[in-house]
Backbone bond lengths (Angstrom), bond angles and torsions (degrees), N, CA, C in turn:
res aa  C-N    CA-C-N  psi(-1)  N-CA   C-N-CA  omega(-1)  CA-C   N-CA-C  phi
1 X - - - 1.455 - - 1.527 109.72 -
2 X 1.304 116.52 127.97 1.453 121.64 -179.81 1.524 109.74 -89.00
3 X 1.309 115.90 132.58 1.457 121.03 178.48 1.520 109.30 -93.24
4 X 1.317 116.15 133.59 1.462 119.87 174.50 1.518 108.58 -67.52
5 X 1.319 116.58 136.39 1.461 119.38 178.48 1.523 109.70 -106.62
6 X 1.321 114.40 145.06 1.458 119.53 176.21 1.515 109.08 -126.79
7 X 1.317 115.47 152.15 1.462 122.52 175.48 1.523 107.52 -117.09
8 X 1.311 115.66 143.43 1.456 122.47 177.89 1.528 107.87 -114.66
9 X 1.313 116.42 122.76 1.464 122.64 -176.07 1.526 108.67 -112.37
10 X 1.315 116.42 129.61 1.466 119.20 -178.70 1.521 111.81 -76.03
11 X 1.319 114.38 153.17 1.456 120.10 172.65 1.532 108.66 -71.59
12 X 1.311 115.62 170.13 1.464 121.45 176.55 1.526 108.57 -133.36
13 X 1.306 115.95 165.83 1.464 120.12 -176.42 1.531 112.73 -68.59
14 X 1.324 117.06 -43.46 1.464 120.72 -175.06 1.532 110.27 -73.98
15 X 1.344 114.74 124.09 1.458 120.68 -177.05 1.521 110.54 -135.05
16 X 1.314 115.42 157.28 1.458 121.01 172.35 1.526 108.46 -69.28
17 X 1.329 116.84 166.27 1.464 120.97 -173.11 1.521 114.47 -90.04
18 X 1.326 119.02 -10.50 1.462 120.85 -175.07 1.522 111.65 -126.44
19 X 1.325 115.84 158.57 1.466 122.72 176.54 1.529 109.93 -54.97
20 X 1.333 115.59 136.81 1.461 121.12 178.06 1.525 108.84 -167.93
21 X 1.340 118.38 172.92 1.460 119.68 176.00 1.531 110.16 -57.61
22 X 1.320 115.69 142.60 1.465 120.53 -176.94 1.526 111.89 -53.72
23 X 1.333 118.36 -38.45 1.458 120.37 -178.72 1.529 112.76 -63.93
24 X 1.336 117.52 -17.94 1.461 121.70 178.88 1.521 113.00 -105.32
25 X 1.334 117.18 -14.40 1.467 120.34 -176.86 1.526 112.18 -69.30
26 X 1.311 116.31 -43.57 1.468 120.96 -175.39 1.519 108.41 -77.91
27 X 1.331 115.47 123.12 1.459 121.15 -165.47 1.533 111.68 -122.85
28 X 1.325 115.41 70.99 1.465 118.44 175.92 1.522 109.04 -145.60
29 X 1.323 115.72 157.47 1.465 120.15 177.41 1.520 110.47 -60.12
30 X 1.331 116.68 -40.72 1.459 120.40 -179.61 1.525 110.91 -59.64
31 X 1.340 117.45 -47.23 1.462 119.73 -179.90 1.527 110.39 -62.40
32 X 1.323 117.37 -43.97 1.464 119.70 -179.48 1.527 111.31 -60.89
33 X 1.328 118.00 -37.85 1.472 121.47 177.98 1.524 111.09 -68.27
34 X 1.342 117.19 -42.36 1.465 119.90 178.38 1.530 110.15 -64.62
35 X 1.332 116.87 -41.14 1.469 121.58 178.94 1.532 110.35 -61.98
36 X 1.304 117.18 -45.55 1.466 121.71 179.34 1.529 110.89 -60.79
37 X 1.316 116.77 -45.55 1.465 121.08 178.69 1.530 110.44 -60.52
38 X 1.326 116.05 -46.41 1.468 120.60 -178.64 1.521 111.27 -61.00
39 X 1.314 117.06 -42.79 1.462 120.50 -179.21 1.529 111.88 -66.00
40 X 1.328 116.48 -34.61 1.463 120.64 -177.42 1.525 113.41 -80.93
41 X 1.333 117.64 -27.50 1.467 120.59 -170.36 1.529 115.21 -115.77
42 X 1.322 117.52 12.00 1.468 119.37 178.05 1.526 109.49 -144.79
43 X 1.318 114.67 162.90 1.459 119.82 177.62 1.533 111.14 -75.53
44 X 1.314 115.63 -38.71 1.464 122.23 177.58 1.519 108.53 -140.79
45 X 1.321 115.86 158.90 1.457 119.31 176.60 1.523 109.33 -141.42
46 X 1.334 113.49 155.56 1.455 121.48 -179.98 1.526 108.61 -136.20
47 X 1.309 115.17 162.79 1.465 121.67 178.22 1.522 108.32 -108.57
48 X 1.319 116.01 135.33 1.459 122.62 174.53 1.525 107.91 -96.14
49 X 1.319 116.37 106.50 1.455 122.45 -177.85 1.522 109.80 -101.24
50 X 1.320 116.47 132.84 1.462 120.11 178.55 1.528 110.96 -61.83
51 X 1.316 118.19 -31.35 1.469 120.81 -179.20 1.527 112.35 -91.81
52 X 1.313 117.58 -46.54 1.460 121.54 -171.17 1.525 114.59 -97.44
53 X 1.320 118.51 -7.66 1.462 120.82 -177.93 1.519 111.06 80.71
54 X 1.329 116.66 -140.59 1.460 121.80 -178.30 1.525 109.57 -80.40
55 X 1.331 115.87 125.83 1.461 121.02 -177.09 1.515 112.04 -123.83
56 X 1.314 115.46 140.24 1.457 120.40 166.40 1.530 106.11 -70.49
57 X 1.320 118.99 142.95 1.465 120.45 -179.33 1.530 113.79 -56.80
58 X 1.337 116.82 -27.77 1.464 120.87 -176.92 1.530 113.55 -84.93
59 X 1.319 118.12 -9.79 1.465 121.24 -178.16 1.524 110.51 -65.56
60 X 1.326 116.41 125.98 1.464 120.10 178.35 1.522 110.13 -81.01
61 X 1.319 115.25 131.30 1.463 121.14 -179.67 1.524 110.18 -137.63
62 X 1.317 114.34 161.39 1.461 121.89 176.21 1.529 109.15 -87.45
63 X 1.319 117.55 150.64 1.471 119.76 172.45 1.530 109.56 -60.64
64 X 1.313 116.61 152.95 1.462 120.75 -178.07 1.519 109.59 -153.53
65 X 1.307 115.08 163.96 1.462 122.62 174.67 1.518 107.32 -124.05
66 X 1.305 116.31 92.81 1.465 121.56 177.39 1.513 107.15 -149.90
67 X 1.312 115.54 142.83 1.454 120.50 -178.37 1.521 109.96 -139.52
68 X 1.308 115.41 152.72 1.467 119.64 173.72 1.523 111.06 -75.02
69 X 1.319 117.28 -17.88 1.468 121.14 -177.04 1.519 112.74 -57.78
70 X 1.335 117.31 -32.11 1.454 120.86 -176.82 1.524 113.34 -97.70
71 X 1.319 117.45 -1.40 1.465 120.69 -178.97 1.519 111.50 -78.56
72 X 1.327 114.96 148.08 1.457 119.43 172.35 1.525 108.52 -68.51
73 X 1.309 116.33 155.39 1.462 121.00 -178.64 1.525 110.99 -57.12
74 X 1.316 117.05 -42.53 1.463 120.68 179.45 1.534 110.88 -59.36
75 X 1.333 116.93 -40.85 1.463 121.22 179.75 1.532 111.06 -68.71
76 X 1.326 116.40 -37.61 1.473 119.63 176.37 1.521 111.09 -62.94
77 X 1.314 116.22 -42.13 1.467 119.73 179.42 1.527 110.69 -63.98
78 X 1.320 116.49 -41.48 1.461 120.09 178.05 1.530 110.05 -63.26
79 X 1.337 116.72 -43.18 1.469 121.90 176.66 1.532 109.79 -58.44
80 X 1.327 116.98 -47.50 1.468 121.37 -179.26 1.525 111.21 -62.61
81 X 1.325 117.39 -41.83 1.465 120.56 179.20 1.528 110.49 -63.13
82 X 1.316 116.98 -39.95 1.462 121.01 178.62 1.527 110.57 -64.32
83 X 1.325 116.74 -44.55 1.476 120.54 178.02 1.516 110.45 -64.03
84 X 1.310 116.73 -42.97 1.462 121.40 -179.84 1.522 110.78 -59.98
85 X 1.312 117.03 -47.04 1.466 120.87 -179.92 1.526 111.08 -64.02
86 X 1.326 116.71 -33.54 1.469 120.61 -177.46 1.528 112.72 -70.71
87 X 1.327 118.22 -21.37 1.468 118.72 -179.86 1.514 111.14 -69.58
88 X 1.330 117.31 -28.78 1.469 122.16 -177.50 1.522 110.52 52.62
89 X 1.305 116.85 30.90 1.459 122.42 -179.51 1.521 109.13 -125.75
90 X 1.318 117.91 145.45 1.465 118.57 172.23 1.525 109.18 -66.20
91 X 1.293 116.63 151.41 1.464 121.25 -176.59 1.526 111.87 -54.28
92 X 1.315 117.47 -36.47 1.466 119.57 -177.88 1.526 112.10 -63.65
93 X 1.337 117.97 -18.57 1.457 121.25 179.83 1.526 111.88 -79.31
94 X 1.333 116.93 -18.33 1.459 119.84 -179.23 1.520 108.28 -81.42
95 X 1.319 114.71 109.61 1.458 120.50 -175.33 1.526 111.12 -75.68
96 X 1.298 116.75 -49.63 1.462 120.79 -174.47 1.518 110.46 -142.91
97 X 1.325 115.95 145.06 1.451 122.15 165.77 1.518 104.61 -114.36
98 X 1.323 115.86 110.05 1.457 121.30 -175.14 1.519 108.65 -99.30
99 X 1.332 115.37 110.34 1.454 119.62 -176.75 1.521 109.45 -151.66
100 X 1.331 116.54 141.04 1.462 118.95 172.67 1.519 109.25 -69.25
101 X 1.313 117.56 176.61 1.458 119.90 179.86 1.522 110.25 -62.73
102 X 1.302 115.73 153.63 1.457 120.68 -178.91 1.514 110.15 128.59
103 X 1.329 117.33 -173.69 1.461 121.02 -174.08 1.525 114.54 -55.76
104 X 1.335 118.10 -39.72 1.455 119.50 -176.03 1.521 111.83 -67.46
105 X 1.322 117.27 -29.41 1.457 119.81 -177.71 1.525 112.28 -74.20
106 X 1.318 117.88 -11.21 1.467 120.65 -177.62 1.524 112.83 -108.64
107 X 1.323 117.40 8.10 1.469 120.49 -179.41 1.519 109.60 -64.46
108 X 1.307 115.39 137.05 1.461 121.83 176.93 1.519 108.09 -103.10
109 X 1.289 117.37 122.37 1.463 121.38 178.70 1.510 107.66 -88.30
110 X 1.312 116.38 130.42 1.455 122.20 -167.16 1.525 115.27 -96.93
111 X 1.314 119.87 -10.74 1.467 119.81 -177.65 1.516 111.02 -68.39
112 X 1.315 115.73 147.70 1.469 119.55 177.99 1.509 109.48 -124.87
């Protein structure tokens, strides 16, 4: 039995100024490279947003200024648990978590 793989791509600080699909909101070379990798190496991919949690790339969202860098550890864990539950996938299905250094890159996914 083949398991579907998913990739999780972190949000970035630089964003477009108007509401648009999440995959188009984040406006940096790093995000575009992570998005390209995720699309090529997984069956599905999602975006990890500091404000909105786990997002489908097509979900339309407003620009925002929020980061995990300023969150308390307890709040980060709650955010991670919410994102983890939203994947509805066993941990083994998550192929990659693509994130630059910082709080998001150290998230531990708890599903087994």
